[in-house]
C-alpha positions in Angstrom: 340.9 124.3 8.3 344.1 126.2 7.4 342.5 129.5 8.3 341.3 128.0 11.6 344.8 126.8 12.4 346.3 130.2 11.4 343.8 132.0 13.7 344.4 129.6 16.5 348.2 130.1 16.2 347.8 133.9 16.1 345.6 133.8 19.2 348.1 131.5 21.0 351.0 133.9 20.0 349.1 136.9 21.3 348.4 135.0 24.5 352.0 134.1 24.9 353.0 137.7 24.3 350.6 138.8 27.0 351.8 136.1 29.4 355.4 137.1 28.9 354.5 140.8 29.5 352.8 139.8 32.7 356.0 138.2 34.0 358.4 140.9 32.8 360.5 142.4 35.6 358.9 145.6 37.1 362.1 147.6 36.6 362.0 147.1 32.9 359.4 149.8 32.6 361.0 153.2 33.1 358.9 156.0 34.6 357.3 158.2 31.9 357.8 161.5 33.7 360.9 163.2 35.1 361.7 162.8 38.8 361.0 166.4 39.6 357.6 166.3 37.8 356.7 163.1 39.6 357.6 164.7 43.0 355.6 167.8 42.2 352.6 165.8 41.1 352.5 163.5 44.1 353.7 166.1 46.7 356.2 163.7 48.2 359.6 162.3 47.6 360.5 158.7 48.4 363.9 158.1 50.0 365.5 154.6 50.0 367.2 154.0 53.3 368.9 151.1 55.1 368.0 149.8 58.6 371.4 148.5 59.7 374.2 150.4 57.9 375.6 152.8 60.5 376.9 155.5 60.2 375.6 155.8 56.6 371.9 155.0 57.0 370.2 153.2 59.9 367.0 153.0 61.9 366.6 154.3 65.4 364.0 153.0 67.9 360.5 151.6 67.5 359.4 154.7 65.6 361.7 153.8 62.7 363.4 157.1 62.5 366.1 156.9 59.9 369.4 158.7 60.5 373.0 158.7 59.2 375.5 160.5 57.0 373.8 159.7 53.7 370.3 160.1 55.1 371.2 163.6 56.3 372.7 164.4 52.9 369.6 163.3 51.1 367.5 165.4 53.4 369.7 168.5 52.8 369.5 168.0 49.1 365.7 167.4 48.9 364.8 170.3 51.2 366.6 172.6 48.9 365.4 171.4 45.5 361.9 170.3 46.5 361.2 172.2 49.7 357.4 171.7 49.7 357.6 167.9 49.2 356.9 165.5 52.1 359.8 163.2 52.7 358.8 159.5 52.8 361.3 156.9 53.9 361.3 153.3 52.6 363.6 150.6 54.1 365.5 148.9 51.3 368.3 146.4 50.9 371.4 146.3 48.7 369.7 143.8 46.5 366.5 145.7 45.7 367.7 149.3 45.7 368.6 149.5 42.0 365.4 147.9 40.6 363.2 150.1 42.9 365.1 153.2 41.6 364.7 152.0 38.0 360.9 151.5 38.2 360.3 154.8 39.9 359.3 153.5 43.4 362.3 155.3 44.9 363.2 158.8 43.9 366.6 158.7 45.5 368.8 156.0 47.1 370.4 157.1 50.4 372.2 153.9 51.4 375.9 153.0 51.1 376.0 152.0 47.5 379.2 151.6 45.5 379.4 153.4 42.2 380.7 151.1 39.5 380.4 150.8 35.7 378.0 147.9 35.8 375.6 149.8 38.0 375.9 152.9 35.9 374.2 151.0 33.2 371.1 150.8 35.4 371.1 153.9 37.5 372.8 157.3 37.8 375.1 158.3 40.7 375.6 161.7 42.3 379.1 163.0 42.9 381.0 160.8 45.4 380.2 161.6 49.0 382.2 158.8 50.8 385.1 156.7 49.9 385.4 153.4 51.7 389.1 152.6 52.2 390.4 149.2 53.1 392.8 149.6 56.0 394.0 147.8 59.1 393.1 147.8 62.7 395.8 147.0 65.2 396.1 146.9 69.0 397.4 150.2 70.4 400.7 148.7 71.4 401.4 147.3 67.9 404.5 148.4 65.9 402.5 148.1 62.7 402.0 151.5 61.0 402.2 150.7 57.3 401.1 148.1 54.8 404.8 147.8 53.9 405.3 146.0 57.3 402.9 143.2 56.6 405.5 140.7 55.3 405.8 137.7 57.5 403.0 138.9 59.8 399.7 137.2 60.7 396.7 139.2 59.4 393.0 138.6 60.0 390.4 139.1 57.2 386.8 138.0 56.8 385.9 135.3 54.3 384.6 136.7 51.0 385.7 140.3 51.4 387.9 142.2 49.0 390.5 142.4 51.7 391.5 138.8 51.0 392.4 139.6 47.4 394.1 142.9 48.4 396.3 141.0 50.9 397.3 138.5 48.2 398.2 141.4 45.9 400.2 143.1 48.6 402.0 139.8 49.3 403.2 139.8 45.6 404.2 143.4 45.9 406.3 142.9 49.0 407.8 139.6 47.8 407.3 138.2 51.3 404.6 135.9 52.7 401.6 137.2 54.6 399.9 134.7 56.8 396.2 135.4 56.3 393.8 133.9 58.8 390.1 134.0 57.9 387.2 134.7 60.2 383.7 133.5 59.0 382.4 137.0 59.7 383.7 140.4 60.9 383.0 139.5 64.6 385.2 136.4 64.4 387.9 138.2 62.5 388.0 141.0 65.2 388.3 138.3 67.9 391.5 137.0 66.2 393.0 140.5 66.6 391.5 141.0 70.1 393.0 137.6 71.3 396.4 138.3 69.8 396.1 135.5 67.2 396.5 138.1 64.5 398.7 141.2 64.4 396.1 143.2 62.4 392.6 143.0 61.0 392.1 144.3 57.4 388.6 145.6 56.3 386.8 148.7 55.1 387.7 151.5 57.5 384.1 152.5 58.4 383.3 148.9 59.3 386.6 148.6 61.3 385.6 151.8 63.2 382.2 150.3 64.0 383.8 147.1 65.3 386.2 149.1 67.5 383.5 151.4 68.8 381.4 148.4 69.9 384.3 146.5 71.4 384.9 145.9 75.1 387.7 148.6 75.1 387.6 150.9 72.1 390.7 152.8 73.3 392.7 149.5 72.9 392.7 149.7 69.1 393.8 152.0 66.3 393.2 152.1 62.5 396.5 152.7 60.7 398.3 152.5 57.4 397.7 153.5 53.9 394.6 152.2 52.1 395.0 148.9 50.3 392.0 149.8 48.1 389.1 152.3 47.9 385.5 152.2 46.7 383.4 155.4 45.9 380.0 155.5 47.6 377.3 157.9 46.4 373.6 158.7 46.4 371.7 157.3 43.4 368.7 158.0 41.3 367.1 157.3 37.9 369.3 157.1 34.8 368.6 159.5 31.9 367.2 162.3 34.1 370.0 164.9 33.8 367.9 167.7 35.3 367.5 165.8 38.6 371.2 164.8 38.7 372.3 168.4 38.1 370.1 169.6 40.9 371.4 166.9 43.4 375.0 167.4 42.4 374.6 171.2 42.6 373.5 171.0 46.3 376.2 168.5 47.2 378.9 170.5 45.5 377.8 173.6 47.3 378.0 171.7 50.7 381.5 170.5 49.8 382.8 173.9 48.7 381.3 175.8 51.7 382.9 173.4 54.2 379.5 172.2 55.4 380.1 168.7 54.1 383.1 168.3 56.3 381.0 169.3 59.3 378.4 166.7 58.4 381.1 164.1 58.0 382.5 164.9 61.4 379.1 164.7 63.0 378.7 161.0 61.9 382.3 159.7 61.7 384.1 161.6 64.5 381.5 162.8 67.1 379.5 160.4 69.2 376.5 159.0 67.4 373.3 157.2 68.6 372.2 154.8 69.8 375.2 154.1 72.1 376.7 157.6 71.7 380.0 156.1 70.7 382.5 157.7 68.3 383.8 155.9 65.3 387.0 158.0 65.5 387.4 158.1 61.7 388.7 161.5 60.7 388.2 162.7 57.1 390.8 161.0 54.9 393.0 162.4 52.2 391.1 160.8 49.3 387.7 162.1 50.4 389.1 165.5 51.2 390.5 165.7 47.7 387.0 164.7 46.3 385.4 167.5 48.3 387.8 169.9 46.7 387.2 168.6 43.2 383.8 166.7 43.1 383.3 163.9 40.6 381.2 160.8 40.0 383.9 158.5 38.7 383.2 154.7 39.2 385.1 152.1 41.2 387.1 151.1 38.2 389.0 154.4 38.1 390.2 153.8 41.7 391.7 150.4 40.7 393.9 151.8 37.9 
């Protein structure tokens, strides 16, 4: 009887182990081969792209052609390091990009992903290729030119964005109140500026530029002032694959040093872009220009010190 019970318990334990393994998250299993070996063996490289994140990565038309600043950078990199490989595009979200990179489904993530220390525990990031700066949009006739002028002004921000916390921090720095009015989304916040109920709208500069470009009169607004905060954005790929990271970083660094990166930036952030052929009018900023001169993969936390 004792031996029967022991055997039964052993079988149950084994079954439980198998059951747990079956429900383990897919990203817990790291790919066995290196990224370059995987690409060579399959003859293709899988790019993770976004469908609605212009100008970084977005879909065009019914044929699902993917374009954007980060998509073009991915294509440039891959055509140099794996020229024979077929490029395969997979639409992903902010939520599933990291696990799909971890389990080897994606070879490289080409969306607008912030590099921070928590994510660095899961994936690796290339050198920073974009810095999202929180700035303010104003009407063209506004006297606001600097964040030092925000005291006693009415400023629009979107609920749940980092801009809200940054405005509170700026209020303490100025020692003067800032009346922050919250929109439920970016569209509503922009309407507060458009209607004159707010003197400025504070948000990531590329998102502000997109809102202005799609407004009734893009010439009626300007993006001004020093950044209230910044977030480094980069391509990402598997962790613990230094050979692939070195190859990607090498191509990106060459593009930066040759001046080609600035041309690609201008194509997507200054020149008219599809589908409406509107310009975001977002010239290369000082922070990103400095990163092009001295590339690094430092996380968000270093920008907050």
